PAZAPA-4460 file (N, C-alpha, C; in steps of 0.05 Angstrom, whole numbers, plus 32768, in hexadecimal, padded with zeros to 4 digits):
% residues 152
    n_x    n_y    n_z   ca_x   ca_y   ca_z    c_x    c_y    c_z   seq   type   mol
   8011   7FE8   8000   8000   8000   8000   8012   8019   8000     1      M     A
   800A   802D   7FF1   801A   8045   7FEE   801A   8055   8009     2      Q     A
   8031   805F   8010   8034   806F   8028   803C   808B   8021     3      Q     A
   8034   809E   8031   803A   80BB   802D   8058   80BF   802F     4      V     A
   8063   80CE   801B   807F   80D6   801B   8081   80F4   8016     5      K     A
   8098   80FF   801B   809E   811B   8016   8097   8122   7FF9     6      N     A
   8089   8138   7FF4   8081   8140   7FD9   8066   8137   7FD1     7      G     A
   805A   8124   7FDF   803E   811B   7FD8   802A   8131   7FE0     8      D     A
   8015   8133   7FD1   7FFE   8144   7FD9   7FEA   8131   7FE6     9      T     A
   7FE1   8138   7FFE   7FCF   8127   800D   7FB6   8135   8016    10      V     A
   7FA2   8126   801D   7F89   8131   8029   7F86   8122   8044    11      R     A
   7F83   8132   8059   7F83   8127   8074   7F6C   8134   8084    12      V     A
   7F5D   8122   8092   7F4B   812D   80A6   7F5A   812E   80C0    13      H     A
   7F55   8142   80D1   7F65   8146   80E9   7F53   8152   80FF    14      Y     A
   7F5C   814D   8117   7F50   8159   812F   7F68   8162   8140    15      H     A
   7F6B   817D   8142   7F82   8188   8151   7F7A   8190   816D    16      G     A
   7F8A   8187   8181   7F85   818C   819D   7F9E   8196   81AB    17      K     A
   7F9A   81A4   81C1   7FB0   81AA   81D3   7FB4   8192   81E4    18      L     A
   7FCA   8191   81F3   7FCF   817A   8204   7FBB   8176   821A    19      T     A
   7FAB   818A   8221   7F96   8187   8235   7F7C   817D   8229    20      D     A
   7F7C   8178   820F   7F65   816D   8201   7F53   8182   81F4    21      G     A
   7F59   819C   81F8   7F49   81B1   81EC   7F4D   81B1   81CD    22      T     A
   7F37   81B0   81BF   7F38   81B1   81A1   7F3D   81CD   8198    23      T     A
   7F50   81D1   8185   7F55   81EB   8179   7F4E   81EC   815C    24      F     A
   7F4C   81D4   814F   7F44   81D4   8133   7F3D   81B7   812B    25      D     A
   7F2C   81B4   8117   7F24   819A   810D   7F19   819D   80F1    26      S     A
   7F1D   8188   80E1   7F12   8188   80C6   7EF6   817C   80C5    27      S     A
   7EEB   8174   80DD   7ED1   8168   80DE   7EBC   817A   80D1    28      E     A
   7EAC   816E   80BF   7E98   817D   80B1   7EA2   818E   809A    29      G     A
   7EBC   818C   8094   7EC9   819B   807E   7ED8   8187   806C    30      R     A
   7EE1   8191   8056   7EF2   8181   8045   7F0C   817B   8053    31      S     A
   7F19   8165   804C   7F33   815F   8058   7F47   8175   8051    32      P     A
   7F5B   8178   8062   7F71   818B   805D   7F83   817F   8047    33      L     A
   7F88   818E   8032   7F9A   8185   801D   7FB3   8196   801D    34      E     A
   7FCA   8188   801D   7FE4   8196   801D   7FF9   8183   8011    35      F     A
   800F   8190   8008   8026   8181   7FFD   803A   817D   8014    36      K     A
   8040   8164   801A   8052   815D   8030   806E   8168   802A    37      V     A
   8079   8176   803E   8094   8181   803D   8096   819C   8030    38      G     A
   807F   81A8   8029   807F   81C2   801A   807E   81DA   802D    39      S     A
   807A   81D5   8047   8078   81EB   805A   805B   81F6   805C    40      G     A
   8048   81E8   8050   802C   81F1   8052   8020   81EC   806E    41      M     A
   802B   81D8   807C   8022   81D2   8097   803A   81D2   80AA    42      V     A
   8035   81D1   80C4   804B   81D1   80D7   805C   81B7   80D3    43      I     A
   8076   81B9   80DA   8088   81A2   80D5   807F   8188   80E2    44      P     A
   8074   8189   80FA   806C   8170   8107   8054   8163   80FA    45      G     A
   8043   8173   80EC   802C   8168   80DD   8037   8159   80C5    46      F     A
   804A   8166   80B7   8056   815A   809F   8062   813E   80A6    47      D     A
   8073   813E   80BB   8080   8125   80C3   806B   8110   80CD    48      S     A
   8056   811A   80D9   8041   8108   80E4   8032   80F9   80CF    49      G     A
   802E   8104   80B7   801F   80F6   80A2   8032   80E5   8091    50      V     A
   804C   80EB   8092   805F   80DB   8082   805E   80BE   808B    51      T     A
   805C   80AD   8077   805B   8090   807D   803F   8085   8080    52      G     A
   802B   8096   8082   800F   808D   8085   8005   8081   806B    53      M     A
   7FF1   806F   806D   7FE4   8064   8055   7FC7   806E   8055    54      S     A
   7FBB   806E   803D   7F9F   8077   803B   7F8D   8067   804D    55      V     A
   7F7C   8075   805C   7F6A   8068   806F   7F75   8065   808B    56      G     A
   7F8F   8068   808E   7F9C   8066   80A8   7F94   807D   80BA    57      E     A
   7F91   8077   80D4   7F8C   808B   80E8   7FA2   8089   80FD    58      K     A
   7FAA   80A0   8108   7FBD   80A0   811E   7FBD   80BA   812C    59      K     A
   7FC8   80BA   8144   7FCA   80D2   8154   7FE8   80DA   8156    60      T     A
   7FEE   80F3   8151   8009   80FD   8152   800C   8113   8167    61      I     A
   8023   8114   8174   8028   8129   8188   803E   813A   817D    62      H     A
   8039   8154   817B   804C   8167   816F   8057   817A   8184    63      I     A
   8071   8178   818A   807D   818B   819D   807E   81A7   8193    64      P     A
   807F   81BB   81A5   807F   81D7   819E   8092   81DE   8186    65      V     A
   80AA   81D2   8187   80BE   81D9   8173   80B7   81CF   8157    66      D     A
   80A5   81BB   8155   809C   81B2   813B   8080   81BC   8134    67      E     A
   8076   81CE   8146   805B   81D9   8142   805F   81F7   813B    68      A     A
   8056   8209   814C   8057   8226   8147   806E   8233   8156    69      Y     A
   807F   8223   8163   8096   822E   8172   808E   823A   818C    70      G     A
   80A2   8242   819C   809D   824E   81B6   8092   826A   81B3    71      P     A
   8085   8273   81C8   807C   8290   81C8   8094   82A1   81C8    72      K     A
   8092   82B7   81B9   80A9   82CA   81B6   80A1   82E4   81C3    73      N     A
   80AF   82EB   81D9   80A9   8304   81E8   80AB   831D   81D6    74      D     A
   80BB   831C   81C1   80BD   8333   81AF   80A3   8339   81A0    75      E     A
   8091   8325   819F   8077   8329   8192   8062   8333   81A4    76      Y     A
   8069   833A   81BD   8056   8346   81D0   805D   8363   81D3    77      I     A
   804A   8375   81CE   8050   8392   81CE   803A   83A2   81DC    78      M     A
   8043   83B8   81E8   802F   83CA   81F4   8024   83DD   81DF    79      G     A
   800B   83E4   81E2   7FFE   83F6   81CF   7FEC   8409   81E0    80      F     A
   7FEF   8423   81DC   7FDF   8437   81EB   7FC1   8433   81E7    81      P     A
   7FB2   8434   81FD   7F94   8432   81FB   7F88   8448   81EB    82      K     A
   7F94   8460   81ED   7F88   8477   81DF   7F8B   8475   81C0    83      D     A
   7F99   8461   81B6   7F9B   845D   8199   7F86   844B   818E    84      R     A
   7F75   843F   81A1   7F5F   842F   8198   7F47   8441   8191    85      F     A
   7F35   8438   8180   7F1D   8448   817A   7F0E   844E   8194    86      P     A
   7F02   8466   8196   7EF5   846F   81AF   7EDF   845C   81B7    87      A     A
   7ED1   844F   81A4   7EBA   843E   81AB   7EC3   8421   81B0    88      D     A
   7EDD   841B   81B1   7EE6   8400   81B4   7EF1   83FC   81D1    89      M     A
   7EE7   83E7   81DE   7EF1   83E1   81F9   7F02   83C8   81F7    90      V     A
   7F1D   83CC   81FA   7F2F   83B5   81F7   7F2B   83A0   820E    91      P     A
   7F2A   8387   8206   7F26   8371   8219   7F3A   835B   8214    92      E     A
   7F44   834D   8229   7F56   8337   8226   7F4A   8322   8214    93      V     A
   7F5A   8318   8201   7F50   8303   81EE   7F45   830E   81D4    94      G     A
   7F40   8329   81D3   7F36   8335   81BB   7F4B   8333   81A4    95      M     A
   7F42   832A   818D   7F54   8328   8176   7F52   8340   8164    96      Q     A
   7F68   834B   815C   7F6A   8363   814C   7F7E   835F   8135    97      L     A
   7F7D   8370   8121   7F91   8370   810D   7FA1   838A   8110    98      N     A
   7FBB   8389   810E   7FCC   83A0   8111   7FDC   83A4   80F8    99      M     A
   7FE2   83BC   80F2   7FF3   83C3   80DA   800E   83CB   80E3   100      S     A
   8023   83C3   80D3   803E   83C9   80DB   8047   83E4   80CF   101      D     A
   8035   83F3   80C2   803C   840C   80B6   8046   840A   809A   102      G     A
   804B   83F2   8091   8055   83ED   8075   8040   83DE   8065   103      Q     A
   8028   83DE   806E   8012   83D1   8060   800E   83B4   8067   104      G     A
   801F   83A9   8078   801B   838D   8081   800A   838D   809A   105      Q     A
   7FF6   837B   809A   7FE5   8378   80B1   7FEA   835C   80BD   106      T     A
   7FE7   835A   80D7   7FEB   8340   80E5   7FD8   833F   80FD   107      F     A
   7FCF   8327   8104   7FBD   8324   811A   7FCB   8327   8135   108      P     A
   7FBD   8333   8148   7FC7   8335   8164   7FAF   832F   8176   109      V     A
   7FB6   8327   818F   7FA2   8322   81A3   7FA9   8333   81BB   110      V     A
   7F94   833F   81C7   7F99   834E   81E0   7F9F   833B   81F6   111      I     A
   7FB7   833D   8201   7FC0   832B   8216   7FBB   8336   8232   112      A     A
   7FBB   8350   8234   7FB7   835D   824E   7FAE   837A   824A   113      E     A
   7F9B   8383   825B   7F91   839E   825A   7F9C   83AC   8273   114      V     A
   7FAB   83C2   826E   7FB6   83D1   8285   7FA8   83EC   8285   115      Q     A
   7FB0   83FD   8298   7FA2   8417   829B   7FA3   8428   8282   116      E     A
   7FBB   842C   8277   7FBE   843E   8260   7FC5   8430   8246   117      D     A
   7FCA   8415   8248   7FD2   8407   8230   7FC8   83EA   8231   118      S     A
   7FCC   83DC   821B   7FC5   83C0   8219   7FDE   83B1   820F   119      V     A
   7FE1   8398   8217   7FF6   8388   820C   7FEB   8377   81F5   120      L     A
   7FF7   837A   81DE   7FEE   836B   81C6   8002   8354   81C1   121      L     A
   7FF7   833D   81BB   8008   8325   81B6   8005   831D   8199   122      D     A
   801B   831F   818A   801B   8318   816D   8025   82FB   8168   123      A     A
   802A   82EC   817E   8031   82D0   817A   801A   82C0   816E   124      N     A
   8021   82AB   815F   800C   8299   8156   7FFC   828F   816E   125      H     A
   7FE2   828C   816D   7FD2   8284   8184   7FDB   8269   818F   126      P     A
   7FE8   8258   817F   7FF0   823D   8189   800E   823D   818F   127      L     A
   801C   8254   818E   8038   8255   8196   803B   824C   81B3   128      A     A
   8050   823D   81B8   8055   8234   81D4   8045   821B   81DC   129      G     A
   8036   8210   81C9   8025   81F9   81D0   802F   81DF   81C2   130      E     A
   802F   81C9   81D0   8032   81AF   81C4   8016   81A7   81B9   131      D     A
   8016   819B   81A2   7FFC   8195   8195   7FF8   8177   8191   132      L     A
   7FDF   816F   8190   7FD7   8153   818B   7FC4   8153   8174   133      V     A
   7FC9   8142   8160   7FB7   813F   8149   7FAE   8122   8146   134      F     A
   7F94   811E   8143   7F89   8105   8139   7F87   8108   811B   135      D     A
   7F94   80F6   810C   7F95   80F8   80EF   7F88   80E0   80E2   136      L     A
   7F7D   80E5   80CA   7F73   80CF   80B9   7F7B   80D7   809D   137      E     A
   7F8C   80C6   8090   7F95   80CB   8075   7F7F   80C3   8062   138      L     A
   7F73   80D6   8054   7F5C   80D1   8042   7F66   80CA   8026   139      V     A
   7F7B   80D8   801D   7F83   80D3   8001   7FA0   80DD   7FFD   140      E     A
   7FAE   80CF   7FEC   7FC7   80D9   7FE1   7FC0   80E1   7FC5   141      I     A
   7FBF   80FC   7FC0   7FB5   8107   7FA7   7FC8   80FF   7F90   142      V     A
   7FBC   80F3   7F7B   7FCC   80EA   7F65   7FDD   80D1   7F6A   143      G     A
   7FD7   80C5   7F81   7FE5   80AC   7F88   7FDD   8095   7F76   144      G     A
   7FED   8081   7F76   7FE7   8069   7F66   7FCD   805D   7F6F   145      S     A
   7FBB   8057   7F5C   7FA2   804A   7F64   7FA8   802D   7F6D   146      P     A
   7F98   8025   7F80   7F9C   800A   7F8B   7F8A   7FF7   7F7A   147      L     A
   7F96   7FE3   7F6F   7F86   7FCF   7F5F   7F86   7FB5   7F6E   148      I     A
   7F6E   7FAC   7F74   7F6B   7F92   7F81   7F60   7F7E   7F6D   149      I     A
   7F70   7F69   7F68   7F68   7F55   7F55   7F57   7F40   7F63   150      L     A
   7F43   7F35   7F55   7F33   7F20   7F61   7F45   7F06   7F64   151      P     A
   7F3F   7EF7   7F78   7F4E   7EDE   7F7C   7F45   7EC9   7F69   152      E     A
***
């Protein structure tokens, strides 16, 4: 049976959880995730986790921080004056915003802390600093060799 190798395009159903069991993403009710293994389209631990799987196979993989979104980076946490927010907006912890770097690039930030005159904005990926667990099911190796079963 054909197994996934680097360079294959695959379709995978997945259920992503934190180590405490909290779900952060799932393909349930959606089309399977399609990506080219080894192309950088997914985190490195996901790539290596599907490598060697066969169509129809299910398994659970554990991805450490360094093969996921990396550790939290303190340089991505910044103070921002409250008086620079729109007058009708009340900043709250957990609120997601988009910020501009002044050169036309926008990036997502989350309010990490609200202080008297400022807020702390966190531009780290929401899953940075987390070990991840994925339940995987390999649905298809796109363009893979068809399996022919001959009658006995």
